C-alpha positions, 0 to 999 in steps of 0.5 A: 500500500505504501508503494501505491501512495508513493506512486500517486504522490510522484504522479501528482507531483509530475502532473503538477509540474507539467501544468505549471510549465505549460501555464508559464509557456502560455503566459510567456507567449501572450506576453511576447505577443503583447510586446510585439504588438506594441512595437509594430508599426501602423498597419497599411490598409489591405489591398492598397499599393504604396505610392509610386515613386516612393520606393527609394530607388528599389526599381533602379536597383532591380534594373541594375541587377538585371543589367549585370545578369544580362551582361554576365549571360552574354559573356558566358563561355557556354553561350559562345559555344552555342552561336 
């Protein structure tokens, strides 16, 4: 009978520790979500595109990257063999 009491005590202690651990994890996630929500920027309206011309040169950067890629492809030795 003593063994049965010890097993119930260990089981209760184990389940209690798991419950406390899960409770702390959930509270930590809720706190993290609140902190992240607090520091988020103002959300943009859904479906609204940014103002044209306000991309801070991103289109210019894309054009430059594409131009470099085309030049590399033109000077590639594999391309010279196919012509």
